[in-house]
C-alpha positions in Angstrom: 0.5 -0.2 0.0 1.6 3.4 -1.0 1.3 6.4 1.0 -1.4 8.1 -0.5 -3.2 4.9 0.0 -2.6 4.7 3.9 -3.4 8.2 4.3 -6.7 8.1 3.1 -7.3 4.5 4.8 -5.9 6.0 8.1 -8.8 9.1 7.4 -11.4 6.9 6.4 -10.8 5.0 9.7 -11.3 8.2 12.4 -8.4 10.1 12.1 -8.1 13.7 11.2 -6.0 15.0 8.3 -2.9 15.7 9.9 -2.8 12.7 11.9 -3.6 10.3 8.8 -0.8 11.8 7.1 2.0 11.3 10.4 1.1 8.0 10.3 1.6 7.0 6.9 4.5 8.6 6.8 6.1 7.2 10.4 8.2 4.6 8.5 9.9 7.7 7.1 10.4 8.7 10.2 11.3 5.8 11.4 8.9 5.4 14.2 5.8 4.3 15.0 2.5 5.1 13.9 1.0 5.7 17.5 4.8 7.9 18.1 3.5 9.2 14.7 0.0 10.2 15.5 1.5 12.4 18.8 3.9 14.3 16.5 0.8 15.8 14.2 0.0 19.2 14.7 -3.8 20.1 15.6 -5.6 20.6 12.8 -6.8 24.9 12.5 -4.2 25.3 15.2 -2.3 28.0 13.1 -4.9 31.1 12.1 -7.4 28.0 10.8 -5.3 26.6 8.3 -5.8 23.1 7.3 -4.6 19.7 8.9 -3.7 18.4 6.1 -1.1 21.4 4.8 0.1 21.9 8.6 1.2 18.1 8.6 2.3 18.3 5.1 4.8 21.6 6.3 5.6 20.1 9.7 6.7 16.3 7.8 9.2 18.0 5.4 10.7 19.7 8.0 11.5 16.9 9.7 12.7 14.4 6.5 13.6 17.3 3.7 13.5 20.4 5.3 14.9 22.2 1.9 11.7 21.1 0.2 9.5 22.8 2.4 8.9 26.3 0.2 8.1 24.2 -2.7 5.2 22.2 -0.8 3.6 25.1 0.2 3.7 26.4 -3.2 2.5 23.1 -4.6 -0.2 22.9 -2.0 -1.1 26.6 -2.9 -1.3 25.8 -6.2 -3.1 22.8 -6.3 -5.7 23.8 -3.5 -5.8 28.4 -4.3 -6.1 28.4 -0.3 -4.7 26.7 3.0 -7.6 27.4 5.3 -9.7 24.5 6.1 -13.0 26.0 6.4 -12.0 27.2 3.0 -11.0 24.7 1.4 -13.8 22.3 2.7 -16.0 24.9 0.9 -14.6 24.4 -2.2 -13.8 20.9 -2.3 -17.7 20.4 -2.0 -18.8 22.4 -4.8 -16.1 20.2 -6.6 -17.8 16.9 -5.4 -14.6 16.3 -3.3 -13.8 16.0 0.4 -11.4 16.0 2.9 -10.2 12.4 2.6 -9.2 13.5 -1.5 -7.1 16.3 0.4 -4.9 14.0 2.3 -4.7 11.6 -0.4 -3.2 14.9 -2.9 -1.5 15.8 -0.1 0.1 12.4 0.3 1.2 12.6 -3.2 2.8 15.8 -3.1 5.0 15.2 0.0 6.2 11.5 -1.5 6.8 13.5 -4.9 9.2 15.8 -2.7 11.1 12.7 -0.7 
């Protein structure tokens, strides 16, 4: 199972966006999924920003710090925003949901590692 599938499955199993991504990439961090879940930033903890966005930034800060700026650029190009409420509204209009965002964010992170 790839990172996108792992992240989506974590989200479907009741984890928030941030925890879903951290658990998916736990092997890259060299820690257990439980430890990874504890490290995940709280969604909307920084000015209402999306948990997927916050997790992507924090994961790359730990795994490949030089890629953080590129991640931010790609996330914004793909989504047009990084604030949770705005992304939820925009995605509903597109027939997408947070699980889609988690999967797409996992793809961005994986492509940068």
